[in-house]
C-alpha positions in Angstrom: -3.1 -9.1 10.9 -6.3 -11.1 10.2 -9.7 -11.2 12.1 -13.2 -12.8 11.6 -16.4 -10.6 11.7 -19.9 -12.3 11.9 -23.6 -10.5 11.9 -26.8 -11.9 12.5 -30.4 -11.4 13.4 -31.3 -13.8 16.0 -34.9 -13.3 15.4 -35.9 -13.0 19.3 -38.8 -11.2 19.1 -42.1 -11.9 21.2 -44.3 -11.2 18.4 -43.3 -15.0 17.1 -45.0 -16.3 19.5 -48.2 -14.8 18.3 -47.2 -16.6 14.9 -47.3 -20.0 17.0 -50.7 -19.5 18.5 -52.0 -18.4 15.1 -50.8 -21.8 13.6 -47.2 -20.8 12.2 -44.2 -22.5 12.5 -41.1 -21.3 14.2 -37.7 -22.8 14.7 -36.7 -23.4 18.2 -34.0 -21.1 19.7 -32.0 -24.1 20.9 -31.9 -25.5 17.4 -31.0 -22.0 16.1 -28.0 -21.7 18.6 -26.8 -25.0 17.7 -26.6 -24.2 14.1 -24.7 -21.0 15.2 -22.3 -23.2 17.1 -22.0 -26.0 14.4 -21.2 -23.2 11.6 -18.4 -21.7 14.1 -20.2 -18.2 14.1 -19.5 -17.7 17.5 -15.7 -18.1 16.9 -15.5 -15.1 14.8 -13.5 -12.0 16.7 -16.1 -9.6 16.3 -19.9 -10.4 16.3 -22.6 -8.0 15.5 -26.1 -9.2 16.7 -29.7 -7.8 16.2 -32.5 -8.9 18.4 -30.2 -10.2 21.1 -32.1 -11.4 24.4 -31.5 -9.3 27.7 -32.7 -8.8 31.2 -31.8 -10.3 34.8 -32.8 -13.3 35.7 -34.0 -14.4 31.9 -36.3 -12.7 29.1 -39.9 -12.3 30.2 -41.7 -13.5 27.4 -45.5 -14.1 27.3 -46.9 -17.6 26.2 -45.4 -21.2 26.9 -42.0 -20.5 26.6 -39.5 -21.8 28.9 -36.9 -19.1 30.4 -34.3 -21.6 30.3 -34.7 -22.3 26.7 -34.6 -18.7 26.1 -30.9 -18.3 27.7 -29.3 -21.2 25.7 -28.0 -19.0 22.8 -27.2 -16.0 25.6 -25.1 -18.4 27.9 -23.1 -19.9 24.6 -22.1 -16.2 24.0 -21.3 -15.1 27.5 -19.1 -18.5 28.2 -16.8 -17.3 25.3 -13.7 -15.4 25.9 -15.2 -12.3 24.8 -16.3 -9.0 26.3 -20.2 -7.8 25.3 -21.1 -4.3 24.4 -25.1 -4.4 24.8 -27.5 -1.9 24.0 -31.3 -2.6 24.0 -33.3 -1.7 21.3 -36.4 -0.8 23.3 -36.4 1.8 25.7 -39.5 3.7 27.1 -37.6 6.4 28.8 -37.4 8.6 25.9 -39.3 11.9 26.7 -42.5 12.1 24.9 -42.3 15.7 24.1 -39.0 15.2 22.3 -39.9 11.6 20.5 -43.4 11.3 20.7 -45.1 7.8 21.8 -42.4 4.8 22.2 -44.2 2.2 23.9 -44.3 -0.8 21.7 -47.5 -2.5 21.7 -45.3 -5.5 21.5 -42.9 -5.3 24.7 -39.8 -5.9 23.3 -37.0 -7.5 25.5 -34.0 -7.6 22.7 -31.3 -5.3 21.1 -28.7 -4.5 18.9 -25.0 -6.1 20.3 -21.4 -6.2 19.8 -19.3 -9.2 21.3 -15.6 -8.7 20.6 -12.4 -10.8 21.3 -10.6 -9.2 24.1 -7.3 -11.2 23.4 -7.2 -9.1 19.9 -9.1 -6.1 20.8 -9.3 -3.2 23.4 -12.4 -1.3 24.1 -11.7 2.4 23.7 -15.3 3.6 23.4 -19.1 2.6 23.1 -22.3 4.6 22.5 -25.8 4.3 20.6 -28.0 6.5 18.9 -31.6 6.1 18.7 -33.4 6.7 15.5 -35.1 10.0 15.9 -38.8 11.0 14.4 -38.5 13.8 12.3 -41.4 16.7 12.2 -40.7 18.1 8.7 -43.1 18.3 5.9 -41.5 15.7 3.5 -41.2 13.2 6.8 -44.9 13.8 7.9 -45.4 10.2 7.3 -42.6 8.8 9.4 -44.5 7.4 11.6 -42.2 4.6 13.1 -41.6 4.0 16.6 -38.6 6.0 17.7 -37.7 4.0 20.7 -37.8 0.4 19.1 -34.8 0.5 17.1 -31.0 1.7 17.2 -27.9 1.6 16.5 -24.8 0.9 18.7 -21.1 1.5 18.2 -17.8 0.9 19.9 -14.1 1.9 18.9 -11.7 -0.8 19.2 -7.9 -1.0 19.6 -6.0 -3.6 17.8 -3.5 -5.3 20.0 -0.3 -6.1 18.7 -0.1 -4.4 15.8 2.9 -2.4 16.2 1.0 0.6 15.9 -2.2 2.6 17.2 -4.8 1.2 15.2 -8.6 1.8 15.8 -11.6 -0.1 14.3 -15.2 1.6 14.5 -17.5 -1.0 14.7 -21.7 -0.4 14.2 -24.5 -3.0 14.7 -27.9 -1.5 13.4 -31.4 -2.8 13.0 -33.2 -0.4 10.7 -36.8 -0.4 11.2 -39.0 -2.5 8.5 -42.0 -0.5 6.8 -45.2 -2.0 4.6 -46.1 0.2 1.9 -49.7 -0.4 3.2 -48.4 2.1 5.6 -48.2 4.7 3.0 -44.5 5.2 3.6 -42.2 6.0 0.8 -38.3 6.2 -0.1 -38.0 9.5 1.5 -38.6 7.9 4.8 -36.2 5.1 4.4 -33.4 7.2 3.1 -33.8 9.5 5.8 -33.2 6.5 8.4 -30.3 5.4 6.4 -28.6 8.8 6.6 -29.0 8.9 10.5 -27.0 5.5 10.6 -23.8 6.9 8.4 -24.2 10.1 10.7 -23.3 7.7 13.6 -19.8 7.1 11.9 -19.8 11.0 11.0 -20.1 11.9 14.7 -16.9 10.0 15.6 -15.2 9.6 12.4 -12.0 10.8 13.4 -11.6 8.3 16.0 -11.1 5.5 14.0 -8.7 4.1 11.2 -11.7 2.3 9.7 -15.3 1.6 10.0 -17.5 -1.6 9.4 -21.0 -1.2 9.6 -23.6 -4.4 9.7 -26.9 -5.5 10.8 -30.5 -5.9 9.3 -31.3 -2.9 7.0 -34.9 -4.4 6.1 -34.7 -3.5 2.6 -33.6 -4.9 -0.5 -30.5 -3.0 -1.7 -29.0 -5.6 -3.4 -32.0 -6.5 -5.9 -32.8 -4.5 -9.0 -36.2 -5.1 -9.0 -37.0 -4.4 -5.4 -40.3 -1.9 -5.9 -40.2 0.0 -2.9 -36.6 1.7 -2.4 -35.7 2.3 -5.9 -34.0 5.7 -4.9 -32.5 4.4 -1.5 -30.7 1.8 -3.8 -29.1 4.7 -5.6 -27.9 6.4 -2.3 -26.7 3.5 -0.7 -24.5 2.1 -3.8 -23.2 5.9 -4.3 -21.7 5.7 -0.8 -17.8 5.4 -0.6 -18.4 2.4 1.7 -18.0 -1.3 0.2 -20.1 -4.3 0.9 -20.0 -8.0 1.0 -22.4 -8.0 -2.1 -20.3 -5.5 -4.0 -17.5 -7.7 -3.3 -18.6 -11.3 -3.7 -22.0 -10.9 -5.8 -25.0 -12.8 -4.1 -27.5 -15.6 -4.6 -31.1 -15.0 -3.1 -31.1 -18.8 -2.0 -27.9 -18.3 -0.1 -28.2 -15.2 1.8 -30.3 -13.7 4.4 -34.0 -13.3 2.9 -37.5 -12.7 3.4 -40.2 -13.4 1.1 -43.8 -13.1 0.3 -44.5 -16.0 -2.1 -41.6 -16.1 -4.5 -40.7 -12.6 -4.4 -37.2 -12.9 -2.3 -35.1 -10.1 -0.6 -31.9 -9.9 0.7 -31.9 -7.8 4.1 -28.8 -8.1 5.9 -25.5 -6.4 4.8 -21.7 -6.1 6.1 -20.6 -2.7 4.8 -17.0 -1.1 5.4 -15.2 2.1 4.7 -13.0 2.0 1.6 -9.9 2.3 3.4 -6.7 0.6 2.0 -5.2 -0.3 5.5 -8.5 -2.7 5.5 -8.9 -5.5 2.9 -11.3 -8.3 2.9 -10.4 -11.7 2.5 -13.2 -14.0 2.4 -16.9 -14.4 2.6 -19.0 -17.2 3.7 -22.8 -17.7 4.9 -24.4 -20.3 7.0 -28.1 -20.2 6.1 -30.6 -22.4 7.3 -32.6 -24.7 5.4 -35.7 -23.0 3.7 -37.6 -25.9 5.3 -36.5 -24.1 8.6 -37.5 -20.7 8.0 -40.3 -19.1 9.9 -43.7 -19.8 8.2 -46.3 -17.3 9.1 -49.8 -18.5 8.9 -52.7 -15.6 9.3 -56.0 -16.2 10.8 -58.7 -13.5 10.4 -58.3 -12.1 13.7 -54.6 -11.9 13.6 -52.8 -9.2 15.2 -50.1 -9.0 12.5 -52.3 -8.4 9.5 -49.4 -7.1 7.5 -48.1 -10.9 7.3 -50.2 -12.9 4.7 -50.4 -16.4 4.2 -47.2 -18.2 2.9 -44.9 -15.3 4.0 -41.6 -16.5 5.1 -38.5 -15.3 6.6 -35.1 -15.6 8.4 -31.6 -14.2 8.7 -28.6 -16.2 7.8 -25.4 -15.8 9.3 -23.2 -13.5 7.1 -19.5 -14.3 8.1 -16.1 -12.0 6.8 -12.3 -12.2 7.0 -10.2 -9.0 6.9 -6.8 -8.3 7.0 -5.2 -5.1 8.2 -1.9 -4.1 6.9 0.9 -3.4 9.2 3.5 -1.0 9.3 6.0 -3.5 7.2 3.6 -4.2 4.8 2.8 -0.8 4.2 6.3 0.1 3.8 7.0 -2.7 1.4 4.0 -1.3 -0.7 5.0 2.2 -0.7 8.7 0.9 -1.8 7.3 -0.9 -4.6 5.1 1.8 -5.8 8.5 4.0 -5.9 10.4 1.5 -7.7 7.3 1.2 -10.2 7.3 5.2 -10.7 11.2 5.1 -11.1 11.5 2.4 -13.8 8.5 4.2 -15.6 10.5 7.2 -15.7 
């Protein structure tokens, strides 16, 4: 049995309106959604989104943005024969005594989302885990907003397999840290470990796991000067990634850059399980001319973005195959025959 899996951060955050007002350029959402449609992104069997719009009656955003235009992508997805598992990434209901201040100065109306094809999968379970503030001595500088990013997961049963086979899916959005905020690799390592904890909590409930999203750090690049220790942690896990399997080119994958320094920020990882095997990998990158162009005024509310900073998230799409009972029996038979021939 084969299925397609796709991942994308659609950059739906409200603060991009600030860039527009400051002279920046931003690719309109209707153009972005057309690109997704043209690249067959929405035809994937499982989709993981970050910064997906939500809210009844449209998304309430400031600025001169038509609400109908904001709903273009959302309507494209909901009209598909898929079911949606959605967990908002911003929630101001966390108790202050446990998490500290959670109110983002920029009120987000977006979040992580998982969409799946009901013809191929049946939902068994869903949930989410917020990133938590850590008050230990080593992590005292972890001043990120604990309510602004989350991971959501679901357990899906594969239909018509001839046996019970469950896939665990995690969509995540890791907070971005500027080195100017004096945050170091220990903090980011702590956050990444929390992502893995999500699967550890329910690891026995699924035959395999796929973890995908916007990690906001450059795992694939050897020259990233912010997270050298984190790269080692990431690569030391038993998980495989699209870059491990297929390599990468910074001009063909999801990127952010300041001047000529390119970064790869989005990844698809899967547990190293013999029953799940990758078949193909492709991307649908936007033209670099279409990337978000950030221009900063002196009075800019986003001072950490300098002149010439640009960013975007291209679509990552993979095809996976799950072995059925017949294939497993044949493989076991072949292994036995090989051993007998050797003896």
